[in-house]
C-alpha positions in Angstrom: 12.5 -15.5 17.5 12.4 -12.2 16.0 9.6 -11.5 13.2 11.5 -11.7 9.5 10.7 -9.4 6.6 10.3 -12.3 4.8 6.8 -13.0 7.4 5.4 -9.3 6.9 3.1 -10.1 3.7 1.2 -7.7 1.4 -2.6 -8.5 0.3 -5.1 -6.7 -1.8 -8.2 -5.5 -0.6 -11.7 -5.8 -2.1 -12.5 -9.2 -0.7 -11.5 -12.4 0.3 -11.2 -14.0 -3.5 -10.0 -10.8 -4.9 -7.3 -11.2 -7.1 -7.8 -8.0 -9.6 -5.1 -5.8 -8.2 -7.9 -2.9 -10.0 -10.4 -3.6 -7.6 -7.9 -3.5 -4.0 -10.3 -0.2 -3.7 -10.8 -1.2 0.5 -13.0 -3.9 2.1 -11.5 -7.1 3.5 -8.3 -8.2 3.2 -7.9 -10.6 0.2 -6.0 -14.1 0.3 -4.3 -12.6 -2.2 -0.4 -11.7 -1.9 0.5 -7.9 -4.1 2.2 -8.2 -7.1 3.9 -4.5 -7.3 4.5 -5.1 -11.3 1.0 -5.5 -11.6 -0.3 -3.0 -8.3 -1.0 -0.3 -11.0 -1.9 -0.6 -14.6 0.9 0.9 -17.3 0.2 4.8 -17.3 -1.6 5.2 -21.2 -0.6 7.7 -23.2 -3.7 9.4 -22.4 -3.5 9.0 -19.0 0.3 10.6 -19.2 -1.0 13.2 -21.3 -3.9 14.6 -18.8 -2.3 13.7 -15.9 -4.3 11.1 -13.6 -4.2 10.3 -9.6 -5.1 6.6 -9.1 -5.7 4.6 -5.6 -5.1 1.4 -4.4 -6.0 -0.1 -0.6 -3.6 -2.9 0.4 -3.4 -4.5 4.1 0.2 -5.5 5.8 0.4 -8.4 8.0 2.6 -9.8 10.6 2.3 -13.4 9.2 4.6 -15.1 12.5 3.1 -17.7 13.8 4.0 -16.6 18.0 5.9 -13.0 17.5 4.7 -9.2 17.1 6.3 -6.8 15.1 6.7 -3.9 17.7 7.0 0.0 16.7 6.0 -0.9 13.2 6.0 2.0 10.3 5.7 1.5 6.6 7.8 4.0 4.0 8.8 3.8 0.3 11.8 2.7 0.2 12.5 3.2 -3.3 10.0 5.6 -5.2 8.8 5.3 -9.1 11.9 5.4 -11.6 9.6 8.0 -13.7 10.2 11.9 -12.9 6.6 12.0 -14.0 5.4 9.9 -11.8 5.1 9.6 -7.7 3.8 6.5 -4.6 2.8 8.3 -1.8 1.1 6.2 1.0 -1.1 6.9 4.2 -2.8 4.2 6.7 -5.5 3.2 6.8 -8.9 4.5 8.8 -9.6 1.1 10.3 -8.0 -0.4 13.4 -5.6 -2.8 13.7 -7.2 -6.3 12.0 -10.5 -3.8 11.1 -12.1 -3.8 7.7 -11.1 -0.5 5.6 -13.4 1.8 4.3 -14.2 1.3 0.2 -14.0 3.8 -2.6 -16.4 3.9 -5.5 -13.6 3.5 -7.9 -9.7 4.6 -8.2 -10.3 8.0 -9.3 -11.6 8.7 -5.5 -9.6 9.6 -2.7 -10.4 7.5 0.9 -11.7 10.1 3.3 -9.5 11.1 6.4 -5.8 9.7 4.1 -3.0 11.9 4.5 -0.7 10.8 2.4 3.2 11.2 2.6 6.2 9.7 0.8 8.5 8.9 3.5 12.0 7.5 2.6 12.8 5.5 5.7 11.9 3.8 8.9 12.9 7.0 10.8 10.1 8.9 8.6 7.5 6.2 8.0 4.2 6.1 9.2 4.1 4.8 12.6 1.6 1.8 12.6 2.0 0.8 16.3 2.4 -3.2 17.1 1.1 -5.7 14.7 0.6 -9.4 16.8 1.5 -12.5 15.1 -1.5 -12.8 12.4 -3.0 -9.0 12.7 -2.8 -6.6 9.7 -3.7 -2.9 9.1 -4.3 -1.4 6.2 -2.3 1.2 3.6 -3.7 2.9 1.1 -1.5 4.2 -2.2 -1.5 7.2 -4.4 -0.1 6.8 -8.3 0.2 10.5 -9.1 0.8 10.9 -13.0 1.6 14.4 -13.8 0.5 15.9 -16.8 2.6 15.7 -20.1 4.4 12.4 -18.6 5.7 9.4 -20.9 3.8 6.3 -20.7 5.5 4.3 -18.4 5.2 0.6 -16.4 7.1 1.6 -13.5 6.3 0.5 -9.7 6.8 1.2 -6.4 5.2 -0.5 -3.1 5.8 0.8 0.5 8.1 -1.7 2.9 7.1 -2.4 6.8 9.4 -2.7 9.0 9.5 -2.8 13.1 11.3 -4.3 16.3 10.6 -8.0 17.9 10.7 -8.1 21.6 
């Protein structure tokens, strides 16, 4: 059977029971799934005025019981709706099924992570193969331009691949 899109799940980081998206700053994979509407806070008027860059670490997991997701890639199928904000993604530095580095706060960039905004699978970030039950860390960087309008827009990466 193929790995279905519904079997590709996204989880917060920050420890096994972390449910606070603001604490999703690397470390162990949480058992709490990502809610794209709360992963980043709303852009406040002070953030909008000055500009802001914030980071989050999530894990993507192949929850299929037997099949591998082959040649998996991550991309952003639809970036933020606001012209004043953008989302970029980067692969975590830990190995598949590893524990990702932790940053001190949401304003600190993770070391060794390169960010981009691929818009489709063909230009997506290559994860490699995710066997049944395996996970990989993905970092997200939200940039708010200075003099931006306040907003609450969202965007999350999509991971897809093939099944043998």
